[in-house]
N, CA, C and O of each residue as an XYZ file, in Angstrom:
352
protein
N      96.741     99.116    121.353
C      97.467     98.302    120.662
C      97.115     96.751    121.052
O      97.126     96.247    122.175
N      96.755     96.060    119.629
C      96.479     94.699    120.524
C      97.601     93.879    119.838
O      97.721     93.845    118.614
N      98.427     93.212    120.708
C      99.683     92.285    120.351
C      99.334     90.760    120.246
O      98.473     90.393    121.045
N      99.725     90.030    119.603
C      99.219     88.517    119.273
C      99.776     88.065    120.609
O     100.649     88.699    121.202
N      99.180     86.826    121.102
C      99.381     86.396    122.346
C     100.942     85.663    122.167
O     101.864     85.958    122.927
N     101.071     84.776    121.170
C     102.489     84.215    120.788
C     103.505     85.370    120.458
O     103.120     86.254    119.692
N     104.612     85.419    120.914
C     105.796     86.113    120.287
C     106.210     85.631    118.892
O     106.905     84.645    118.648
N     105.727     86.394    118.112
C     105.868     85.884    116.502
C     107.434     85.793    116.147
O     107.657     85.024    115.212
N     108.454     86.359    116.648
C     109.839     85.851    116.529
C     110.134     84.499    116.918
O     110.720     83.665    116.228
N     109.615     84.331    118.249
C     109.968     82.989    118.759
C     109.309     81.700    117.963
O     109.849     80.607    117.798
N     108.036     82.102    117.526
C     107.394     81.046    116.747
C     108.365     80.950    115.543
O     108.839     79.843    115.287
N     108.626     81.791    114.947
C     109.675     81.708    113.492
C     110.977     80.669    114.082
O     111.352     79.615    113.570
N     111.443     81.256    115.159
C     112.482     80.357    115.618
C     112.339     78.992    115.826
O     113.083     78.220    115.221
N     111.349     78.512    116.722
C     110.791     77.258    117.231
C     110.718     76.476    115.883
O     111.282     75.406    115.654
N     109.853     77.255    114.950
C     109.249     76.376    113.708
C     110.557     76.090    112.716
O     110.678     75.149    111.931
N     111.379     77.031    112.940
C     112.386     76.469    112.086
C     113.228     75.202    112.481
O     113.614     74.346    111.685
N     113.448     75.218    113.815
C     113.967     74.090    114.909
C     113.268     72.767    114.534
O     113.889     71.742    114.254
N     111.848     72.881    114.552
C     110.956     71.966    114.041
C     111.375     71.162    112.932
O     111.563     69.948    112.852
N     111.499     72.227    111.963
C     111.620     71.651    110.535
C     112.816     71.070    110.420
O     112.719     70.068    109.712
N     113.952     71.266    110.824
C     115.228     70.835    111.265
C     115.294     69.557    111.610
O     115.988     68.713    111.044
N     114.428     69.343    112.736
C     114.432     68.063    113.336
C     113.167     67.008    112.818
O     112.945     65.895    113.294
N     112.490     67.605    111.832
C     111.341     66.915    111.138
C     112.035     65.858    110.187
O     111.277     65.010    109.714
N     113.248     65.799    109.873
C     113.995     64.874    108.937
C     113.376     63.348    109.431
O     112.953     62.529    108.615
N     113.397     63.145    110.727
C     113.117     61.580    111.181
C     111.865     61.419    110.955
O     111.634     60.217    110.819
N     110.631     62.271    110.814
C     109.473     61.867    110.702
C     108.770     61.211    109.647
O     109.196     61.550    108.543
N     107.874     60.418    109.617
C     107.080     59.748    108.591
C     106.568     60.974    107.593
O     106.215     62.056    108.061
N     106.567     60.768    106.560
C     105.879     61.593    105.484
C     104.745     62.231    105.748
O     104.651     63.407    105.395
N     103.661     61.588    106.417
C     102.321     62.035    106.838
C     102.472     62.965    108.126
O     101.841     64.010    108.282
N     103.286     62.501    108.919
C     103.731     63.345    110.005
C     104.281     64.771    109.936
O     103.999     65.755    110.620
N     105.236     64.601    108.816
C     105.909     65.689    108.172
C     105.059     66.906    107.699
O     105.146     68.054    108.134
N     104.111     66.386    106.599
C     103.216     67.014    106.103
C     102.083     67.905    107.304
O     101.722     69.081    107.305
N     101.807     66.939    108.103
C     101.036     67.560    109.270
C     101.634     68.638    109.905
O     101.049     69.721    109.878
N     102.667     68.530    110.453
C     103.559     69.504    111.096
C     103.535     70.610    110.336
O     103.184     71.682    110.828
N     103.959     70.479    108.838
C     104.052     71.568    107.866
C     102.548     72.398    107.794
O     102.416     73.621    107.841
N     101.654     71.565    107.689
C     100.208     72.356    107.853
C     100.004     72.996    109.053
O      99.434     74.086    109.056
N     100.368     72.505    110.033
C     100.051     73.260    111.226
C     100.647     74.529    111.385
O     100.008     75.544    111.660
N     102.176     74.468    111.172
C     103.004     75.506    111.038
C     102.430     76.469    110.321
O     102.244     77.587    110.800
N     102.078     76.139    109.075
C     101.684     77.151    108.001
C     100.327     77.711    108.466
O     100.172     78.905    108.211
N      99.294     77.076    109.109
C      98.205     77.811    109.602
C      98.305     78.840    110.438
O      97.652     79.883    110.453
N      99.411     78.378    111.334
C      99.567     79.117    112.649
C     100.542     80.845    111.853
O     100.372     82.038    112.107
N     101.274     80.298    111.112
C     101.852     81.411    110.409
C     101.245     82.429    109.595
O     101.592     83.590    109.381
N     100.008     81.578    109.077
C      99.140     82.451    108.145
C      98.525     83.607    109.160
O      98.415     84.815    108.947
N      98.208     82.942    110.178
C      97.188     83.546    111.434
C      98.153     84.794    111.752
O      97.787     85.955    111.566
N      99.355     84.464    112.225
C     100.213     85.736    112.704
C     100.504     86.813    111.671
O     100.661     87.977    112.042
N     100.596     86.412    110.172
C     100.744     87.149    109.261
C      99.545     88.255    108.946
O      99.625     89.458    108.700
N      98.415     87.377    109.049
C      97.323     88.296    109.010
C      96.989     89.313    110.105
O      96.333     90.323    109.850
N      97.499     89.000    111.455
C      97.307     89.872    112.444
C      98.479     90.975    112.235
O      98.171     92.127    112.537
N      99.625     90.771    111.811
C     100.551     91.667    111.355
C      99.943     92.785    110.340
O     100.104     93.999    110.464
N      99.199     92.116    109.293
C      98.544     92.937    108.196
C      97.787     93.861    108.932
O      97.918     95.061    108.693
N      96.981     93.446    109.831
C      96.077     93.975    110.245
C      96.260     95.447    111.408
O      95.507     96.348    111.776
N      97.730     95.046    111.696
C      98.285     95.991    112.517
C      98.938     97.038    112.006
O      99.134     98.091    112.613
N      99.398     96.719    110.555
C     100.139     97.667    110.007
C      98.819     98.720    109.483
O      98.995     99.938    109.512
N      97.799     98.266    109.117
C      96.860     99.345    108.759
C      96.121    100.184    109.878
O      95.559    101.251    109.633
N      96.177     99.604    111.120
C      95.651    100.283    112.123
C      96.800    101.087    112.975
O      96.479    102.089    113.615
N      97.689    100.773    112.964
C      98.911    101.495    113.696
C      99.036    102.815    113.284
O      98.906    103.157    112.109
N      99.311    103.654    114.300
C      99.157    105.306    113.993
C     100.773    105.626    113.836
O     101.268    106.290    112.925
N     101.421    105.057    114.833
C     102.864    105.253    114.779
C     103.733    104.820    113.731
O     103.766    103.618    113.466
N     104.533    105.733    113.017
C     105.290    105.225    111.869
C     106.046    104.024    112.248
O     105.709    102.930    111.794
N     107.063    104.150    113.064
C     108.073    103.140    113.500
C     107.489    101.862    113.734
O     107.965    100.812    113.302
N     106.196    101.981    114.594
C     105.484    100.481    114.519
C     104.946    100.004    113.531
O     104.952     98.780    113.406
N     104.318    100.840    112.531
C     104.029    100.248    111.380
C     104.894     99.673    110.301
O     104.486     98.870    109.463
N     106.293    100.204    110.388
C     107.367     99.649    109.885
C     107.658     98.436    110.327
O     107.886     97.555    109.497
N     107.705     98.164    111.659
C     108.135     96.946    112.298
C     107.156     95.742    112.114
O     107.446     94.546    112.099
N     105.682     96.447    111.951
C     104.848     95.250    111.702
C     104.692     94.667    110.334
O     104.423     93.500    110.050
N     104.979     96.015    109.270
C     105.177     95.653    107.780
C     106.497     94.630    107.725
O     106.475     93.658    106.971
N     107.394     94.852    108.388
C     108.588     93.967    108.216
C     108.023     92.606    108.579
O     107.936     91.721    107.728
N     107.658     92.441    109.768
C     106.941     91.062    110.369
C     106.053     90.385    109.143
O     106.200     89.242    108.711
N     105.293     91.168    108.785
C     104.379     90.618    107.760
C     105.218     89.960    106.534
O     104.882     88.910    105.986
N     106.464     90.801    106.153
C     106.966     90.340    105.025
C     107.771     89.225    105.585
O     107.780     88.333    104.737
N     108.459     88.872    106.649
C     108.848     87.668    107.117
C     108.161     86.483    107.094
O     108.603     85.346    106.926
N     106.676     86.977    107.336
C     105.752     85.725    107.558
C     105.406     85.420    106.077
O     105.138     84.255    105.784
N     105.391     86.437    105.070
C     105.210     85.954    103.727
C     106.207     84.876    103.280
O     105.871     83.798    102.790
N     107.552     85.306    103.513
C     108.637     84.415    103.029
C     108.537     83.092    103.792
O     108.862     82.034    103.255
N     108.150     83.150    104.866
C     108.153     81.624    105.804
C     107.043     80.861    105.271
O     107.199     79.655    105.083
N     105.928     81.432    105.003
C     104.869     80.632    104.526
C     105.198     80.085    103.040
O     104.866     78.945    102.713
N     105.903     81.005    102.118
C     106.417     80.601    100.771
C     107.217     79.331    101.031
O     107.036     78.318    100.356
N     108.274     79.414    102.212
C     109.294     78.449    102.379
C     108.457     76.979    102.698
O     108.718     75.870    102.232
N     107.446     77.328    103.579
C     106.630     76.183    103.901
C     105.946     75.313    102.978
O     105.803     74.094    103.075
N     105.478     76.205    101.933
C     104.708     75.710    100.564
C     105.819     74.903     99.706
O     105.513     73.908     99.048
N     107.197     75.442     99.772
C     108.168     74.636     98.980
C     108.422     73.629     99.783
O     108.584     72.591     99.143
N     108.534     73.494    101.007
C     108.930     72.138    101.722
C     107.653     71.295    101.533
O     107.876     70.150    101.140
N     106.572     71.569    101.699
C     105.477     70.773    101.559
C     105.316     70.375    100.168
O     104.698     69.325     99.992
N     105.701     70.933     99.250
C     105.468     70.590     97.622
C     106.519     69.346     97.756
O     106.165     68.186     97.544
N     107.843     69.709     98.127
C     108.988     68.689     98.011
C     108.760     67.640     98.797
O     109.211     66.597     98.322
N     108.098     67.504    100.070
C     107.669     66.229    100.764
C     106.619     65.448     99.835
O     106.786     64.268     99.525
N     105.458     66.262     99.396
C     104.507     65.312     98.826
C     105.206     64.771     97.363
O     104.687     63.785     96.838
N     106.002     65.206     96.917
C     106.774     64.791     95.759
C     107.371     63.631     95.820
O     107.399     62.874     94.849
N     107.932     63.345     96.992
C     108.933     62.036     97.346
C     107.916     60.781     97.338
O     108.334     59.646     97.567
């Protein structure tokens, strides 16, 4: 089994903290942060998707499937924040 280098749960937690603290950033800096978070989140989601397909153990597949769903939701949230930020 090939696991991602960065712990995906830690990434979600630290990303949320960064988003909460981003209120003081200029618009362009906030958009850059969101873009970087989205790109990394998409990478982790893709990795989880591949692992769901390749994993033989049922429990592991369920965990990776759940992780993929969490990241889909997170990416959707980032896209919403990005859109709101661009509209200002």
